[in-house]
C-alpha positions in Angstrom: 109.9 126.3 90.0 106.5 127.5 90.9 103.8 128.5 88.5 104.4 132.3 88.9 108.1 132.0 88.1 107.3 129.9 85.0 104.7 132.4 83.8 107.1 135.3 84.2 109.9 133.4 82.4 107.6 132.5 79.5 106.2 136.1 79.3 109.7 137.6 79.3 111.0 135.2 76.7 108.1 135.7 74.4 108.3 139.5 74.8 112.0 139.5 73.9 111.5 137.3 70.9 108.6 139.4 69.6 110.7 142.6 70.1 113.6 141.2 68.2 111.4 140.0 65.3 109.7 143.4 65.1 113.1 145.1 65.1 114.7 142.9 62.5 111.9 142.3 60.0 110.6 145.7 58.8 111.7 147.4 55.6 112.7 151.0 56.7 113.0 152.6 53.2 109.6 154.3 52.7 108.9 155.9 49.4 107.4 159.3 48.6 103.8 158.0 48.5 104.1 156.4 52.0 105.4 159.7 53.4 102.5 161.7 52.0 99.5 162.4 54.1 97.2 160.5 51.7 98.2 157.2 50.1 95.5 157.3 47.4 97.7 159.2 44.9 95.6 162.3 44.8 96.8 165.7 45.9 94.9 166.9 49.0 92.5 169.8 48.5 93.3 171.5 51.7 95.5 171.0 54.7 95.9 167.4 56.0 96.4 168.6 59.5 93.0 169.9 60.4 92.4 170.1 64.1 89.7 168.1 65.7 87.1 169.7 67.8 87.7 169.6 71.5 83.9 169.3 71.9 83.9 166.0 69.9 86.5 164.6 72.4 84.4 165.7 75.4 81.4 163.8 74.0 83.5 160.8 73.2 85.0 160.7 76.7 81.6 161.0 78.3 80.4 158.1 76.1 83.3 156.0 77.2 82.8 156.9 80.9 79.1 155.9 80.8 79.9 152.8 78.8 82.4 151.9 81.6 79.7 152.5 84.2 77.6 149.9 82.6 80.5 147.4 82.7 81.0 148.2 86.4 77.3 147.7 87.2 77.0 144.5 85.3 77.9 142.2 88.2 75.4 143.9 90.5 72.6 141.3 90.2 74.9 138.8 91.8 75.5 141.0 94.8 72.7 139.4 96.7 74.9 136.3 97.0 77.4 138.1 99.2 77.4 138.0 103.0 76.7 141.8 103.3 74.2 142.6 100.5 73.9 146.3 101.2 77.6 147.2 100.6 77.6 146.7 96.8 74.4 148.7 96.5 75.8 151.6 98.6 78.9 151.6 96.3 76.6 151.5 93.3 74.5 154.4 94.6 77.7 156.5 95.2 78.9 155.7 91.7 75.6 156.7 90.1 75.4 159.9 92.2 78.9 160.9 91.2 78.4 160.2 87.5 74.9 161.8 87.6 76.4 164.9 89.3 79.1 165.2 86.7 76.6 164.8 83.9 74.3 167.4 85.4 77.3 169.8 85.7 78.3 169.3 82.0 74.7 169.8 81.0 74.3 173.0 83.0 77.7 174.3 81.6 76.4 173.7 78.1 79.1 171.1 77.3 76.6 168.7 75.8 75.2 171.1 73.2 76.6 170.1 69.8 75.8 173.3 67.9 76.9 176.5 69.6 
């Protein structure tokens, strides 16, 4: 048996065991307090189902996108160790131009203004 087959067998066995334990262990008789929107015991003042602002999600997604960009650019200083040193820099330039263009588009459209 090679290493890949062993790892697949271990992964499948562990996954099946964990699914069985998760299915057999929980207590599925929730009481009234667990089914209420607030578990603190107080009655809610208003609706518990208030919608979130779509603008908030746009800002959050932009933050995650630029946070991911930093993670993608992190190995760039080691690019000078590669045989063709210009290729990673060209890819990096394309990535920065695309993200900068998207940011400029959102800025021009007014998507980054918090108070409207």
